[in-house]
C-alpha positions, 0 to 999 in steps of 0.5 A: 527509459522508453518502456517506463515512459510508455508504462507511465503514460498508460498508468498515470491517468488511472492513478489520477482517476483513482485519486479523484474517486478516493478523495470523493469517497472521503469528502462524502463520508465514505471510505476507500482502501488502496494497496500499492508497491512501496514506494510508489510514484502514485503519491505524487499524482494529482489529488493524492498529496491532498488525499494523503494529507487528510486526517481521515487517511492513514497508511501502513507499510507491510513486508509481504515476506511476513505474509507468506509470499515466496519466490521461485526458490521458496525463500520469502519475498520482502515486497514492501507494500503500502495499504492506505485507507480512510478507515482505521479498521482497514489499517489495523490488521496491517499494524506491525507487519515488518520483516523480522530479519530472521530469514533470507530473502529471495534474490530470484523474484524478478520479471515474470516471477515478480509479476506473479507475486502481484496476486494477494496471498490469502493472509493479505486477503484475510486481513482485508476481510477482517478490516472490512468486517470491523468497518462494517460493524462500526458503521452498523453501530453508527459510531463516529470514526477515530481520525487518523493523525495527519502527516505531510505528503511524500516529497519524493517520487520513486520508480514503481519497478524498483521492487527488488529483493534487496533492502536498498529502500530501507532508508527511504521515507515512510508515512508514520502510522 
């Protein structure tokens, strides 16, 4: 508990600042992209509930086992991750990236090994670049955005370090895409 409180005290101001900047981007007709472990208590920090409730903002939850993330035992790591953006083009490459259940997940990806998995795999990077390229093309053609359907903000907070290899978060709420 003391470690979590100390970690939260350092991270929370950053989360609130990022929420402020993302909301500012949306209000001024610009865009943002955010990646976080899922679930994340960031959704409850100041301005994030307001941001997530906006029609221009959407989210996808992906399972990184389908993007090639592997643990030290070479088994896939599920690592549920949310991508949130004000541009549908940034989200579309992440549609339907859910575990297909056809493989066993690594049970050894904890501690330092899990920290090493905070680096995006190339398949994830390629999807971000694909989304940014699509967004750039739309903006160059001055085509108005298709708004992403608004949905209620998350009502629960969850510890961000609960990113274990099991499927215990299966029943938790997810923003509809």
